[in-house]
C-alpha positions as CSV (number, residue, x, y, z in Angstrom):
1,X,13.0,10.6,-6.4
2,X,14.2,11.8,-2.9
3,X,12.1,12.7,0.1
4,X,12.9,16.7,-0.5
5,X,11.2,16.6,-3.9
6,X,7.9,15.0,-2.5
7,X,5.7,17.6,-0.7
8,X,4.7,14.8,1.8
9,X,6.3,12.1,4.0
10,X,6.2,8.8,3.0
11,X,4.5,6.1,4.9
12,X,7.4,3.7,4.8
13,X,8.9,2.5,7.9
14,X,6.4,4.7,9.7
15,X,3.3,2.5,9.3
16,X,2.7,1.3,13.0
17,X,3.3,5.1,14.2
18,X,0.8,6.4,11.8
19,X,-1.8,3.8,12.4
20,X,-1.6,4.2,16.2
21,X,-2.4,7.8,15.8
22,X,-5.2,6.8,13.1
23,X,-3.8,8.7,10.1
24,X,-3.1,5.5,8.5
25,X,-5.9,2.5,8.0
26,X,-3.8,-0.1,6.7
27,X,-0.3,-1.3,6.2
28,X,0.7,-4.0,3.8
29,X,4.3,-5.7,3.9
30,X,5.2,-8.7,1.4
31,X,8.1,-10.7,1.1
32,X,9.3,-13.8,-0.7
33,X,9.1,-17.0,1.8
34,X,13.1,-18.1,2.2
35,X,14.6,-19.8,4.7
36,X,16.3,-17.6,7.5
37,X,13.9,-14.6,6.7
38,X,12.3,-13.1,9.8
39,X,9.2,-11.5,9.6
40,X,10.3,-8.7,11.5
41,X,12.5,-7.8,8.5
42,X,9.5,-7.3,6.2
43,X,7.5,-5.3,8.9
44,X,10.9,-2.9,8.9
45,X,11.1,-4.0,12.7
46,X,7.8,-2.7,13.5
47,X,6.3,-4.6,16.5
48,X,2.5,-4.7,15.6
49,X,2.2,-8.0,17.5
50,X,1.0,-6.0,21.0
51,X,-1.4,-4.0,19.3
52,X,-2.9,-6.9,17.6
53,X,-3.1,-8.7,20.8
54,X,-4.8,-5.7,22.5
55,X,-7.3,-5.6,19.7
56,X,-6.5,-2.1,18.5
57,X,-5.1,-3.7,15.1
58,X,-6.3,-6.5,13.0
59,X,-3.5,-9.0,11.4
60,X,-4.3,-10.7,7.9
61,X,-1.7,-13.2,6.5
62,X,-1.9,-14.3,2.9
63,X,0.5,-16.3,0.7
64,X,0.7,-16.1,-3.1
65,X,2.4,-18.3,-5.4
66,X,3.6,-16.7,-8.5
67,X,5.8,-18.3,-11.4
68,X,8.9,-16.7,-12.3
69,X,9.8,-16.0,-16.3
70,X,12.4,-19.2,-15.5
71,X,9.0,-21.4,-14.5
72,X,10.1,-21.4,-10.9
73,X,7.4,-21.1,-8.2
74,X,7.8,-18.4,-5.6
75,X,5.6,-18.3,-2.4
76,X,5.2,-14.1,-1.5
77,X,4.0,-13.7,2.3
78,X,1.6,-10.8,2.7
79,X,1.1,-9.2,6.0
80,X,-2.1,-6.8,6.2
81,X,-2.4,-4.8,9.4
82,X,-5.4,-2.6,9.8
83,X,-7.4,-0.3,12.4
84,X,-10.4,-1.9,13.5
85,X,-13.3,-1.4,11.3
86,X,-11.1,-1.2,8.1
87,X,-10.5,-4.9,7.7
88,X,-12.4,-4.3,4.4
89,X,-9.7,-2.7,2.9
90,X,-7.4,-6.2,2.8
91,X,-10.3,-7.9,0.4
92,X,-9.9,-4.8,-1.9
93,X,-6.2,-4.8,-1.7
94,X,-6.0,-8.6,-2.4
95,X,-7.7,-8.0,-5.7
96,X,-5.1,-5.6,-6.6
97,X,-2.4,-8.2,-5.9
98,X,-4.3,-10.6,-8.1
99,X,-4.8,-7.8,-11.0
100,X,-0.8,-7.2,-10.4
101,X,0.3,-10.8,-11.0
102,X,-2.1,-11.8,-13.7
103,X,-3.7,-9.0,-15.4
104,X,-1.0,-5.9,-15.2
105,X,-0.8,-2.9,-13.5
106,X,-2.4,0.7,-14.3
107,X,-2.4,4.4,-12.8
108,X,-6.0,3.5,-11.6
109,X,-4.9,0.7,-9.7
110,X,-2.2,2.6,-8.5
111,X,-4.4,5.3,-7.3
112,X,-6.8,2.7,-5.7
113,X,-4.0,1.3,-4.0
114,X,-2.7,4.7,-2.5
115,X,-6.2,5.3,-0.9
116,X,-6.2,2.0,0.1
117,X,-3.2,2.6,2.2
118,X,-4.4,6.0,3.4
119,X,-2.6,8.6,1.1
120,X,-4.7,11.7,0.6
121,X,-6.0,12.4,-2.8
122,X,-3.3,15.5,-2.9
123,X,-0.4,13.0,-2.2
124,X,-1.6,10.5,-4.9
125,X,-2.2,13.1,-7.4
126,X,1.5,14.0,-6.8
127,X,2.7,10.7,-7.2
128,X,0.7,9.8,-10.0
129,X,1.8,12.9,-12.3
130,X,5.2,12.1,-11.6
131,X,5.0,8.4,-12.4
132,X,2.6,8.7,-15.3
133,X,3.3,11.9,-16.7
134,X,1.8,11.3,-20.2
135,X,-1.2,9.3,-19.1
136,X,-4.4,11.5,-20.2
137,X,-6.4,9.6,-17.0
138,X,-3.9,10.8,-14.5
139,X,-3.8,14.4,-16.0
140,X,-7.8,14.6,-16.1
141,X,-7.9,12.8,-12.3
142,X,-5.2,15.2,-10.8
143,X,-6.9,18.3,-12.6
144,X,-10.3,17.6,-10.9
145,X,-8.3,17.0,-7.5
146,X,-6.7,20.6,-7.9
147,X,-10.4,22.1,-8.9
148,X,-11.8,20.2,-5.9
149,X,-9.1,21.9,-3.6
150,X,-9.5,25.0,-4.7
151,X,-13.0,25.1,-4.0
152,X,-12.6,23.9,-0.4
C-alpha cells in the first residue's frame, strides 16, 4: 500500500522527530548482526545519541539469536528508544518478539505492537482491516473503535 492510500503518515524514518515532539513513546529498530553494518543504517541515520546523553530518551539494546530453516544461527540486534517514563514498553515489546520467533503472530499482537509504538486506535484499525480483512476479531475491535470515535 502506498502512503496516499493510508489516512495517516507512517512513523518510519520519522521516529526521532516524533519522539522529540512527544508524539511517539517508543521506537524499535532491528538488523541482523553482520560485519560492516553500521548501527546508523538500522536507525535510518537518525541520531538518537545526543538525546540519550542529555537524558531526554532512553536506549536499550538487546540481541536475539534465531535459527534459520537451514539450521544456521543468526544474531539480530534490536535498538529500543523510549521517552523517559516509557521504558516499560521495552519489556512488553520484547515479549512480542518472543512470540514472533517462537509461537507465531496474530492480529492481536499486531494491534499491541502498534499501541506500544504509539499508533492511535484509528491508525491501528485501518492497518488491521487492510492486513487481516477476513479476521472476525479485527472486524469486532475495529467496529468498537468506530463506535467509540462516533460517541466522542
